[in-house]
C-alpha angles and dihedrals in degrees: 000000000000091000090048092051091046091052092048090049091050096052090046086073092058096095090045090059089050092054095044099051116085098228132095120272096254091049094052090049090052094050093046092056096039097047093036092048092051091047089051090051090054091047091052092049093048089053090047091235127145117268098192119056098197137259093300091069097044096097096041091050093046088051091047091051091050093050092046091051089053090045095054094039092054095039094051090051089049092051091058095046103042105014135253096287102052094037091055092047090052091048090055089060082086087095088072094048089047090052093046091049088051092053100041103029105027096033093233118161113271115243113222092219088066092068088055097043098052098055089040090056092048091049090051090049089051090055092051097049097033131250093268097077092162089056092061116101118258095252092054092050089048089052091054090051090050090050093054090045086054090056092051093047093046091053088052090050093052093046090051092050089049089052091051091053092046090051088066102259111198091206128085121257088258090053092053090047090051093052093045090048093053091047088052091050091053092050093046089051088056091047090051090052092049092048093045089237114165115231095200114133105209103203143021087244089060091049089052091050092049092048090048090049092053094044096047101035104029102033120015098034094049094043090054092046096044093047092051102047096084091050099052126069110261091231089058098046096074092051095048094047090058083080087081101063090034093057091042088060091047091051090048090055096042101040103029102029095239111186109242125174136170094282094052091045091053090047093051091047092051092047092049090049090050092049090051092049091048094047096052104108123224087218130030092278104126125230122245130223128223127241 
C-alpha cells in the first residue's frame, strides 16, 4: 500500500512538470515518451526481462502507442488551458469510458453504480467550472474539451495494453510500456512536425525538468504502481489512487495560485467520489490512474 501511495503521489506531479518546463505542450509530451521509453528499455535490460512480446502484440502495442500519444497531446493542452488540477481530474474520468467500453464493446455486465457515478461526476464538474458554461472564455472551454478527450484516449490506451497482455505477450509489463512509449514518441514527433512545433529545449534547467518528468511520471511512478497492484485488495486500489488527482489539485493551488472556494471544493469532492465509485471493479481487476 505504501508503494502504491508513493507511485500515485509521484504521478500527481506530472502536470506540475508540464507547467514548469519552458517548452510547448506537444514538445513536453514528446520528450516524456522518448526519455521515459528509453529509461524503461534500460530498466527491462537490467532486470533481464524481454522487451519485445512477439508478433501477436504488434498491432495492440501500435494502437496503445497511438492512443497514448493522443492522450498526452490532449492532456498537455488541457493543463495549459485549465491548470494541473482540473486537467488531471478530467483525465481520471477515463474510468467511466473504460466501464462504458466494457459494457458496449466487450459485452460485460453493466454495474448499476455506474449510472449513479457518471451524472455525479458531471455534476461535480459543473460545480468546479460554474453553471454558466457559455460564459467561460473560449480557451477554458477548449481546455475542458481537451481534458475529456484525454480521458477517452487514456481509456483506449489501457484497453489496448490489456489486449496486448491477453494476446500472450512474452515481454514484461515494463517491456510493453517501453514499446508503447517509443511508438508514442514517434507519433508525437510527427504531430510536432505537422503543427510546426519547435522541439528546442532552451536551457539545461529545462532538460533537467523534462528528464525528471520522464523519470518520475513515466518510469518510477508506474513501476511502483504496477508492482503493487497484485498485493493490494482490488476494492482498495481505486480509493488509494485518488491520491493522484487530489494532490494534483493541491499542487495547482499551492504552486500556481488557483482560486478555489467552497463551491469548487464541493465539486472536486463529488467528482472524486464518483471516480472512486466508477473505478471499483466488480471482480478483482484493479483500476488504473491517469498521468
